[in-house]
N, C-alpha and C positions, 0 to 999 in steps of 0.2 A: 529891580531892587535887590534881589537875591544874588545876581551875578556881580553887581557892584560891591555888596557886602562881602561876598566870597573873595573877590580880588583884594579888597582893602584888608581883610583879615590875613590873607596870605602875605601881603607886603608888610603888615605889622609884625607878623611872625618872624620874617627875615630880619626886620629891624631889631626885634627883641633878642635874637640870637647874636647879632653884632654887639648890641649894647651890653649883653651879658659878658661876652669876652672882653670887651672894652673895660667894664667896671671891675672885673676880677683881675685884670692884668696890671692895672695902674693905680697905685696908692695916692697919687696926686689928684685923680679924678674923684676918689672917695673922699679926700680931704676937702676938696673944692665944693662938692655938692652938699656935704654935711655942714660946711661953714656958711654957704650962701642959701641953700634951701632948707637946711635943718632936717634933712631926711637922707637916709642911706640910698645910694643909687640902685642897689639891688631891690629895694622896696618899689622903686619906679618901674623897674623891669618886671617885677611880679605883677603889679597892677595892669601894666600893658599886656602881659602874657595872658592874664585872666580874661581881659576884654577880648583879646584875639580868640581865645579858646571859645568863648560864648558866642562870638560872631561866626566862628567856624561851624558850630552846631546850628546856628540859624541859617547858615548858607547850605547846609545839608537838606534843607526842607524842600528845595526845588532843584534837584540834580537832573540836568538834561542830557549829559553825555558823559563818556568815560574821563575826559579831560577835566571837567568840573568836579567829578567825583574824586579823582586823584588829587586835585588841588585842595579840596575840602578835607580829605583824610590826612594829607601832609600837614595842613594847618593844625589839625586836632592832635596829631601825634607829635 
């Protein structure tokens, strides 16, 4: 379970980074999400980032090797 949680949080972290750059570079995306969802896109990125951060801490509870540790620390930082 922890390995799956660790991998999922790492993938969500990578998605959050790309969504952040996408949301800050295009005003059309900001306008579209505010009009359709009535929420700013950076708020969505913030929530996903916080969930990924908490999942990364949960993934640190059972670190088996250096690769898993490096992935967890990259997710948290």
